[in-house]
C-alpha positions as a Python dict, from the first residue, in 0.01 Angstrom:
ca = {
    (1, 'X'): (0, 0, 0),
    (2, 'X'): (-76, 318, -29),
    (3, 'X'): (110, 616, -225),
    (4, 'X'): (106, 1000, -111),
    (5, 'X'): (280, 1278, -262),
    (6, 'X'): (287, 1689, -265),
    (7, 'X'): (208, 1872, -523),
    (8, 'X'): (407, 2145, -406),
    (9, 'X'): (790, 2087, -578),
    (10, 'X'): (989, 2020, -474),
    (11, 'X'): (729, 1695, -442),
    (12, 'X'): (791, 1518, -143),
    (13, 'X'): (634, 1134, -140),
    (14, 'X'): (602, 846, 7),
    (15, 'X'): (441, 528, 48),
    (16, 'X'): (275, 316, 352),
    (17, 'X'): (214, 19, 373),
    (18, 'X'): (-109, -178, 422),
    (19, 'X'): (-75, -60, 793),
    (20, 'X'): (46, 295, 701),
    (21, 'X'): (366, 245, 801),
    (22, 'X'): (593, 439, 590),
    (23, 'X'): (774, 181, 374),
    (24, 'X'): (985, 397, 176),
    (25, 'X'): (1013, 885, 108),
    (26, 'X'): (1202, 1047, -139),
    (27, 'X'): (1133, 1365, -305),
    (28, 'X'): (1193, 1525, -631),
    (29, 'X'): (1287, 1824, -762),
    (30, 'X'): (986, 1880, -983),
    (31, 'X'): (619, 1661, -1047),
    (32, 'X'): (675, 1484, -1338),
    (33, 'X'): (1000, 1326, -1240),
    (34, 'X'): (767, 1176, -975),
    (35, 'X'): (682, 760, -1000),
    (36, 'X'): (444, 632, -861),
    (37, 'X'): (526, 286, -811),
    (38, 'X'): (281, -72, -980),
    (39, 'X'): (185, -144, -648),
    (40, 'X'): (64, 172, -525),
    (41, 'X'): (-339, 41, -406),
    (42, 'X'): (-466, 415, -380),
    (43, 'X'): (-234, 746, -491),
    (44, 'X'): (-263, 1031, -291),
    (45, 'X'): (-260, 1437, -387),
    (46, 'X'): (-154, 1656, -70),
    (47, 'X'): (-185, 1957, -139),
    (48, 'X'): (-182, 2314, -16),
    (49, 'X'): (-328, 2415, 342),
    (50, 'X'): (-351, 2809, 222),
    (51, 'X'): (-646, 2681, -42),
    (52, 'X'): (-869, 2434, 107),
    (53, 'X'): (-1121, 2631, 366),
    (54, 'X'): (-1214, 2430, 628),
    (55, 'X'): (-1620, 2502, 745),
    (56, 'X'): (-1921, 2417, 986),
    (57, 'X'): (-2213, 2462, 1019),
    (58, 'X'): (-2521, 2312, 1155),
    (59, 'X'): (-2745, 2156, 897),
    (60, 'X'): (-3060, 1924, 914),
    (61, 'X'): (-3113, 1626, 751),
    (62, 'X'): (-3182, 1300, 690),
    (63, 'X'): (-2891, 1228, 515),
    (64, 'X'): (-2502, 1332, 406),
    (65, 'X'): (-2637, 1305, 96),
    (66, 'X'): (-2861, 1638, 179),
    (67, 'X'): (-2597, 1780, 370),
    (68, 'X'): (-2441, 1802, 108),
    (69, 'X'): (-2646, 1998, -181),
    (70, 'X'): (-2736, 2235, 148),
    (71, 'X'): (-2313, 2302, 258),
    (72, 'X'): (-2312, 2561, -89),
    (73, 'X'): (-2656, 2741, 106),
    (74, 'X'): (-2556, 2710, 486),
    (75, 'X'): (-2163, 2848, 379),
    (76, 'X'): (-2262, 3105, 151),
    (77, 'X'): (-2244, 3422, 439),
    (78, 'X'): (-1932, 3335, 510),
    (79, 'X'): (-1825, 3295, 224),
    (80, 'X'): (-1580, 3555, -40),
    (81, 'X'): (-1671, 3429, -377),
    (82, 'X'): (-2010, 3316, -529),
    (83, 'X'): (-2088, 2976, -444),
    (84, 'X'): (-2155, 2892, -795),
    (85, 'X'): (-1718, 2883, -816),
    (86, 'X'): (-1682, 2681, -578),
    (87, 'X'): (-1622, 2329, -454),
    (88, 'X'): (-1757, 2146, -136),
    (89, 'X'): (-1746, 1824, -40),
    (90, 'X'): (-1891, 1695, 324),
    (91, 'X'): (-1610, 1621, 549),
    (92, 'X'): (-1779, 1471, 849),
    (93, 'X'): (-2173, 1498, 919),
    (94, 'X'): (-2423, 1410, 1194),
    (95, 'X'): (-2715, 1384, 1264),
    (96, 'X'): (-2802, 1607, 1504),
    (97, 'X'): (-2689, 1865, 1183),
    (98, 'X'): (-2380, 1929, 1287),
    (99, 'X'): (-2143, 1944, 969),
    (100, 'X'): (-1812, 1978, 843),
    (101, 'X'): (-1749, 2073, 436),
    (102, 'X'): (-1420, 2123, 301),
    (103, 'X'): (-1485, 2451, -19),
    (104, 'X'): (-1214, 2518, -243),
    (105, 'X'): (-1250, 2745, -567),
    (106, 'X'): (-1329, 2517, -904),
    (107, 'X'): (-1042, 2716, -1084),
    (108, 'X'): (-767, 2556, -848),
    (109, 'X'): (-871, 2261, -828),
    (110, 'X'): (-869, 2221, -1224),
    (111, 'X'): (-536, 2385, -1221),
    (112, 'X'): (-457, 2054, -951),
    (113, 'X'): (-537, 1818, -1197),
    (114, 'X'): (-382, 2026, -1528),
    (115, 'X'): (-59, 1967, -1297),
    (116, 'X'): (-102, 1563, -1213),
    (117, 'X'): (-175, 1593, -1597),
    (118, 'X'): (109, 1744, -1689),
    (119, 'X'): (327, 1545, -1526),
    (120, 'X'): (170, 1227, -1585),
    (121, 'X'): (-37, 1131, -1278),
    (122, 'X'): (-323, 1022, -1209),
    (123, 'X'): (-460, 1028, -819),
    (124, 'X'): (-751, 851, -637),
    (125, 'X'): (-779, 1053, -354),
    (126, 'X'): (-631, 1448, -287),
    (127, 'X'): (-621, 1611, 17),
    (128, 'X'): (-528, 1912, 260),
    (129, 'X'): (-170, 1881, 368),
    (130, 'X'): (-369, 1998, 728),
    (131, 'X'): (-629, 1748, 768),
    (132, 'X'): (-257, 1515, 775),
    (133, 'X'): (-67, 1663, 1022),
    (134, 'X'): (-11, 1381, 1350),
    (135, 'X'): (-226, 1398, 1627),
    (136, 'X'): (-54, 1420, 1904),
    (137, 'X'): (-169, 1077, 2157),
    (138, 'X'): (-198, 1316, 2395),
    (139, 'X'): (-402, 1674, 2214),
    (140, 'X'): (-675, 1728, 2024),
    (141, 'X'): (-426, 1991, 1806),
    (142, 'X'): (-114, 1952, 1662),
    (143, 'X'): (33, 2307, 1511),
    (144, 'X'): (359, 2246, 1281),
    (145, 'X'): (528, 2612, 1165),
    (146, 'X'): (692, 2514, 814),
    (147, 'X'): (849, 2843, 773),
    (148, 'X'): (882, 3181, 909),
    (149, 'X'): (540, 3278, 767),
    (150, 'X'): (323, 2993, 791),
    (151, 'X'): (148, 2725, 1034),
    (152, 'X'): (-45, 2428, 937),
    (153, 'X'): (-320, 2349, 1232),
    (154, 'X'): (-515, 2088, 1255),
    (155, 'X'): (-731, 2088, 1546),
    (156, 'X'): (-925, 1710, 1612),
    (157, 'X'): (-993, 1455, 1294),
    (158, 'X'): (-1159, 1678, 1077),
    (159, 'X'): (-1044, 2092, 1050),
    (160, 'X'): (-760, 2234, 953),
    (161, 'X'): (-647, 2536, 885),
    (162, 'X'): (-334, 2794, 806),
    (163, 'X'): (-184, 3069, 1026),
    (164, 'X'): (47, 3300, 1007),
    (165, 'X'): (198, 3472, 1310),
    (166, 'X'): (-89, 3756, 1396),
    (167, 'X'): (-416, 3499, 1320),
    (168, 'X'): (-254, 3232, 1575),
    (169, 'X'): (-317, 3483, 1863),
    (170, 'X'): (-693, 3548, 1677),
    (171, 'X'): (-707, 3200, 1670),
    (172, 'X'): (-635, 3153, 2020),
    (173, 'X'): (-827, 3377, 2120),
    (174, 'X'): (-1149, 3218, 2000),
    (175, 'X'): (-999, 2852, 2072),
    (176, 'X'): (-1214, 2669, 2396),
    (177, 'X'): (-935, 2777, 2693),
    (178, 'X'): (-621, 2782, 2807),
    (179, 'X'): (-659, 2344, 2930),
    (180, 'X'): (-707, 2273, 2532),
    (181, 'X'): (-448, 2054, 2472),
    (182, 'X'): (-195, 2153, 2199),
    (183, 'X'): (110, 1963, 2113),
    (184, 'X'): (332, 2235, 1891),
    (185, 'X'): (711, 2165, 1697),
    (186, 'X'): (803, 2523, 1740),
    (187, 'X'): (923, 2645, 2060),
    (188, 'X'): (880, 3012, 2029),
    (189, 'X'): (480, 2947, 1961),
    (190, 'X'): (509, 2694, 2273),
    (191, 'X'): (631, 2987, 2438),
    (192, 'X'): (376, 3253, 2307),
    (193, 'X'): (54, 3011, 2417),
    (194, 'X'): (203, 2960, 2735),
    (195, 'X'): (190, 3390, 2684),
    (196, 'X'): (-130, 3414, 2598),
    (197, 'X'): (-205, 3150, 2931),
    (198, 'X'): (-284, 2785, 2733),
    (199, 'X'): (-243, 2539, 3046),
    (200, 'X'): (-140, 2248, 2832),
    (201, 'X'): (129, 2291, 2586),
    (202, 'X'): (356, 2028, 2428),
    (203, 'X'): (666, 2049, 2250),
    (204, 'X'): (613, 1788, 2022),
    (205, 'X'): (928, 1818, 1727),
    (206, 'X'): (675, 1698, 1422),
    (207, 'X'): (876, 1666, 1113),
    (208, 'X'): (827, 1881, 877),
    (209, 'X'): (719, 1737, 570),
    (210, 'X'): (483, 1427, 466),
    (211, 'X'): (665, 1178, 541),
    (212, 'X'): (790, 1228, 898),
    (213, 'X'): (399, 1318, 961),
    (214, 'X'): (290, 946, 896),
    (215, 'X'): (552, 810, 1029),
    (216, 'X'): (449, 990, 1401),
    (217, 'X'): (68, 928, 1278),
    (218, 'X'): (-9, 585, 1024),
    (219, 'X'): (-325, 718, 855),
    (220, 'X'): (-555, 663, 609),
    (221, 'X'): (-760, 1021, 436),
    (222, 'X'): (-1025, 1126, 566),
    (223, 'X'): (-1199, 1308, 270),
    (224, 'X'): (-1088, 1331, -111),
    (225, 'X'): (-1158, 1660, -274),
    (226, 'X'): (-1262, 1520, -621),
    (227, 'X'): (-1568, 1384, -451),
    (228, 'X'): (-1869, 1610, -388),
    (229, 'X'): (-2276, 1454, -459),
    (230, 'X'): (-2339, 1682, -721),
    (231, 'X'): (-1982, 1765, -928),
    (232, 'X'): (-1826, 1406, -863),
    (233, 'X'): (-1865, 1259, -1204),
    (234, 'X'): (-1733, 1637, -1427),
    (235, 'X'): (-1467, 1647, -1189),
    (236, 'X'): (-1354, 1300, -1305),
    (237, 'X'): (-1396, 1335, -1614),
    (238, 'X'): (-1129, 1514, -1674),
}
């Protein structure tokens, strides 16, 4: 069994069984009121997607560990912060060098851990909400409008980002083409994509919260922001 909860307050939570099916769910106003079931095998904290940058890079090497060590240097020119202030986690590495990397500020990561500590919570995994969006069986991309200003996007298994209405148009122009299959929970967004030339958009009324997403798509965490070959011991010693 796994216990999932969002670090944003009010905190939505869900309990899933060994097959990933939701068996219980709820919401608490503050993290300190959250109670992890003693039978939960793993505890997964879900963090805001806007705080986690997911990038791809070509990193030649013989192993995932080598790719992790090279990730800060491969992305250095694309990042606005000094790499010494950032934490890098390899999400996926292919032998041809294609590497997907999650980047989060060390201070941000420390704030999350401090909040969890203050609430008396300990997690095994931290994952961005964008990589928890459900995957529609007939599309490669999922878009969820969370509020008037925020669009959560998941592309395939490993890519995720947060957009607004303005950056949605820029994102669309960089996409593979009009035949890209997209599932979206908002009819206005679906209409905008169709107006821009998208030919394969499906209106998919998924919910706004992690329990809704897990009901649509039974999942296991595909990355853990607490882990990297260089920093695991430092972060888990907190």
